[in-house]
C-alpha positions in Angstrom: 18.4 155.5 11.6 20.3 152.3 12.2 24.0 152.4 13.0 26.9 149.9 12.5 29.7 149.1 10.2 27.5 148.2 7.2 27.8 145.4 4.7 29.5 145.7 1.4 28.3 142.3 0.1 31.3 140.4 1.6 35.0 140.4 0.5 36.2 143.3 -1.6 32.9 143.8 -3.5 32.2 147.4 -4.3 29.4 148.8 -2.1 26.1 149.6 -3.7 23.3 152.1 -3.0 21.4 149.2 -1.3 24.4 148.8 1.1 24.3 152.5 2.0 20.5 152.3 2.4 20.8 149.3 4.8 23.6 151.0 6.7 21.5 154.1 7.4 18.0 152.5 7.6 16.6 154.5 4.7 15.1 153.7 1.3 17.4 153.1 -1.6 15.6 155.7 -3.6 16.4 158.2 -0.9 20.1 157.3 -1.3 19.8 157.7 -5.1 18.3 161.1 -4.8 20.7 162.3 -2.2 23.7 161.2 -4.3 22.2 163.0 -7.3 21.6 166.2 -5.2 17.8 166.0 -5.6 16.0 168.9 -3.9 13.3 166.6 -2.4 15.9 165.2 0.1 16.7 167.4 3.1 20.2 168.9 3.2 21.1 167.2 6.5 20.0 163.8 5.0 21.9 164.4 1.8 25.1 165.3 3.8 24.8 162.2 6.0 24.2 159.9 3.0 27.2 161.4 1.1 29.5 161.1 4.1 28.4 157.5 4.6 28.9 156.7 0.9 32.4 158.1 1.0 33.3 156.2 4.2 32.1 153.0 2.6 34.0 153.5 -0.6 31.0 154.0 -2.8 31.9 155.4 -6.2 29.4 157.8 -7.6 28.5 157.2 -11.2 29.3 160.6 -12.7 27.6 159.9 -16.0 24.4 158.9 -14.3 24.5 162.0 -12.2 25.1 164.2 -15.2 21.9 162.8 -16.7 20.2 164.4 -13.8 22.0 167.7 -13.7 22.1 168.6 -17.4 18.5 169.3 -18.4 17.7 167.8 -21.7 14.0 168.8 -21.8 13.3 165.2 -22.7 11.2 162.6 -20.8 11.6 158.9 -21.5 8.4 156.9 -21.7 9.2 153.3 -21.0 6.7 150.5 -21.8 6.9 147.4 -19.7 4.9 145.1 -21.9 6.7 142.9 -24.4 5.2 143.2 -27.9 3.8 140.0 -29.4 1.5 138.8 -32.1 -1.3 138.4 -29.5 -0.7 141.7 -27.8 0.3 144.6 -30.0 1.8 148.0 -29.1 -1.0 149.5 -31.3 -3.7 148.4 -28.9 -5.6 151.0 -26.8 -3.2 150.2 -24.0 -0.6 151.8 -24.2 -1.7 154.1 -27.1 -4.4 155.9 -25.1 -2.0 156.6 -22.2 0.7 157.8 -24.7 -1.8 160.2 -26.2 -2.3 161.9 -22.9 1.4 161.9 -22.1 2.3 163.4 -25.5 -0.3 166.1 -25.3 0.9 167.3 -21.9 4.6 167.1 -22.6 4.2 168.9 -25.9 2.2 171.7 -24.2 5.1 172.0 -21.7 7.7 172.2 -24.5 9.2 168.9 -23.7 10.4 166.1 -26.0 9.5 162.4 -25.5 11.6 159.3 -26.1 9.6 156.1 -26.4 11.3 152.8 -25.6 10.8 149.4 -23.9 12.1 148.4 -20.5 14.7 146.0 -21.9 16.1 148.6 -24.3 16.0 151.3 -21.7 18.0 149.2 -19.2 20.6 148.3 -21.9 20.9 151.7 -23.6 19.4 154.5 -21.3 18.9 157.7 -23.3 19.8 161.1 -21.8 16.6 162.3 -20.2 15.4 164.4 -17.3 12.9 161.9 -16.0 11.1 158.6 -16.8 7.4 157.6 -17.1 7.0 153.8 -16.7 3.9 152.2 -18.2 3.4 149.0 -16.2 5.1 147.8 -13.1 6.0 144.3 -14.4 5.7 141.0 -12.7 6.3 141.3 -9.0 7.2 145.0 -9.5 10.5 144.1 -11.4 10.2 146.8 -14.0 9.6 149.6 -11.5 12.5 148.4 -9.4 14.8 148.5 -12.5 13.7 152.1 -13.3 14.2 153.1 -9.7 17.8 151.9 -9.7 18.6 154.4 -12.5 18.3 157.3 -10.0 16.2 159.5 -12.3 12.9 161.1 -11.3 10.2 158.7 -12.3 6.5 158.0 -12.1 4.7 154.8 -12.7 1.3 153.8 -14.2 0.0 151.0 -12.1 -1.0 150.1 -8.6 0.1 151.7 -5.3 2.5 148.9 -4.4 6.2 149.2 -3.6 7.9 151.8 -1.5 5.7 154.6 -0.2 7.8 157.3 -1.8 7.2 155.9 -5.3 4.9 158.2 -7.3 2.1 156.2 -9.0 -0.8 157.2 -11.2 -3.4 154.6 -11.8 -7.1 153.6 -11.5 -8.8 152.5 -8.4 -8.6 148.8 -9.3 -10.1 147.6 -6.0 -13.1 149.7 -6.6 -13.4 148.3 -10.1 -13.3 144.8 -8.7 -16.1 145.7 -6.3 -18.2 147.1 -9.2 -17.8 143.8 -11.1 -18.9 141.9 -8.0 -22.0 144.0 -7.5 -23.0 143.6 -11.1 -22.7 139.9 -11.2 -24.5 139.5 -7.8 -27.2 141.8 -9.2 -27.7 139.3 -12.0 -28.0 136.5 -9.5 -24.8 134.8 -10.6 -23.5 132.3 -8.0 -20.5 130.4 -9.4 -17.9 132.9 -10.6 -14.5 132.8 -12.3 -11.7 135.3 -12.2 -9.3 135.4 -15.1 -6.1 137.3 -14.9 -2.4 137.2 -13.8 -2.3 138.5 -10.2 1.5 138.7 -10.3 0.7 142.2 -11.8 -0.2 144.6 -9.0 -3.2 146.1 -10.8 -4.7 142.7 -11.4 -4.0 141.7 -7.8 -6.0 144.7 -6.7 -8.9 143.9 -9.1 -9.2 140.4 -7.6 -8.9 141.8 -4.0 -11.8 144.2 -4.7 -13.8 141.5 -6.4 -13.4 139.1 -3.4 -14.4 141.9 -1.0 -17.5 142.8 -3.0 -18.7 139.2 -3.0 -18.6 138.8 0.8 -22.1 138.1 2.1 -23.5 137.9 -1.4 -24.1 134.2 -1.5 -21.8 133.7 -4.5 -18.4 131.9 -4.7 -15.3 132.2 -6.9 -15.1 128.6 -8.1 -11.7 129.2 -9.9 -9.0 131.8 -10.5 -7.1 131.3 -13.7 -3.8 133.1 -14.4 -3.7 134.1 -18.1 -2.0 136.7 -20.3 -3.9 139.9 -21.4 -5.0 138.5 -24.7 -8.1 137.2 -26.4 -6.4 133.8 -27.0 -5.5 133.5 -23.4 -9.1 134.1 -22.2 -10.5 131.7 -24.8 -8.0 129.0 -23.9 -8.6 129.3 -20.2 -12.3 129.0 -20.4 -12.1 126.2 -22.9 -9.9 124.2 -20.5 -12.4 124.8 -17.7 -15.2 123.4 -19.8 -13.1 120.3 -20.6 -12.6 119.8 -16.9 -16.3 119.9 -16.3 -16.2 123.1 -14.3 -19.6 124.8 -13.8 -19.9 128.6 -13.7 -22.4 131.3 -14.6 -20.3 134.5 -14.2 -16.8 135.7 -15.2 -14.8 138.7 -14.2 -11.9 139.2 -16.5 -8.8 141.3 -15.7 -9.1 143.1 -19.1 -11.4 143.4 -22.1 -9.3 141.2 -24.3 -9.5 138.3 -21.9 -13.3 138.9 -21.5 -13.7 138.7 -25.3 -11.8 135.4 -25.5 -14.0 134.1 -22.7 -17.2 135.1 -24.6 -15.9 133.2 -27.7 -15.2 130.1 -25.6 -18.7 130.2 -24.0 -20.5 130.6 -27.3 -18.4 127.9 -28.9 -19.8 125.6 -26.2 -23.3 126.3 -27.4 -24.1 128.6 -24.4 -25.2 132.2 -24.5 -23.8 135.4 -23.1 -25.4 136.7 -20.9 -28.2 134.1 -20.8 -26.1 131.3 -19.4 -23.0 133.2 -18.4 -22.5 136.9 -17.6 -19.1 138.4 -18.3 -17.5 141.6 -17.1 -14.2 143.0 -18.5 -11.9 145.8 -17.4 -10.7 148.9 -19.3 -13.7 149.8 -21.5 -11.4 149.6 -24.5 -12.8 150.9 -27.8 -13.6 147.4 -29.0 -15.9 146.7 -26.0 -18.8 148.7 -27.6 -18.6 146.9 -31.0 -17.9 143.4 -29.8 -20.8 141.0 -30.0 -22.4 140.9 -27.5 -21.3 144.4 -26.5 -19.1 144.0 -23.5 -19.9 145.2 -20.0 -16.6 146.7 -18.6 -15.0 148.7 -15.9 -13.9 151.9 -17.4 -10.5 153.6 -16.6 -9.6 157.0 -18.1 -6.3 156.4 -19.8 -6.1 159.8 -21.5 -6.4 161.7 -18.2 -4.0 159.2 -16.6 -1.4 160.0 -19.3 -1.8 163.7 -18.7 -1.3 163.2 -14.9 1.8 161.1 -15.5 3.4 163.8 -17.5 2.5 166.5 -15.1 3.9 164.6 -12.1 7.2 163.7 -13.7 7.8 167.3 -14.8 7.0 168.4 -11.2 9.5 165.9 -9.9 12.2 167.1 -12.3 11.5 170.6 -11.1 12.0 169.5 -7.5 8.4 170.0 -6.5 6.5 167.9 -3.9 4.4 165.3 -5.7 1.8 162.8 -4.5 0.4 159.6 -6.1 -3.0 159.6 -7.6 -5.6 156.9 -8.0 -8.4 157.8 -10.4 -12.1 156.7 -10.0 -13.5 154.0 -12.3 -17.0 153.4 -13.6 -18.9 150.3 -14.7 -20.2 150.7 -18.3 -23.2 148.2 -18.6 -23.8 146.8 -22.0 -25.0 143.4 -23.1 -22.6 140.8 -21.7 
């Protein structure tokens, strides 16, 4: 561990958990857990962190600590996504995850509080732990939850500090499956549609690029767009207007893929005759869209059950590890 006088942000500013973490050369979440007497932190480490906090003048937030020590038998499920007319809370994500979470928490005799990241940050309910659905742009939502000091698990990609517990799909493997499929259809000029500021999408693109190596195909453009049908349609329409030529698309989710199909067909081209398109999620609409959508399937229901199991284990003080679930390519018509 590092030694020194430590920084308190200059002047008379009150020291923070980040200051204590920097002083000792440990992760901020370790400081948070030590100050909350979490059993996953060794007693010697808890003692050192508490002594350092006292020396630096850190004031423990007693109300936050009490949220930890007084069991409420309630878990907060926090949704990172912002509801909009284009992306509804009633869509398969997050409802399928919520179904798995609710089933597992109910079986364990636990209550569930459902809220959004903005509301949770402003008015945190009294809960024993937190399940966060979505990490946010550049991990901002996960960082906000981490700062609360409660046991938490995240649905997403294995980014961020190594001690963070994450449940998610193997997004890199999904990207490679999409690459293999498009290469198998002899597609040479490919598009990627999705916002890579989200860790899951970044991993999907990384796997896609890795799968294309040596395959005599190129990604001719990467377009950042929201997870909506309208965003996929608009992105592909703009590419046509620019004269961009392509014969294959990998979309970061099914909604984007459906919008891309609409744009291609509006141009008088056929899917998959002229352009092959692969989505991600295998949402319920993928099998009834026209043409039926080829998509990388992730198991949201099982993911929800795992999220609930792992947060309850954390609350109980058990050792917990992250879990990345396998994915499959469901081949249909697109």
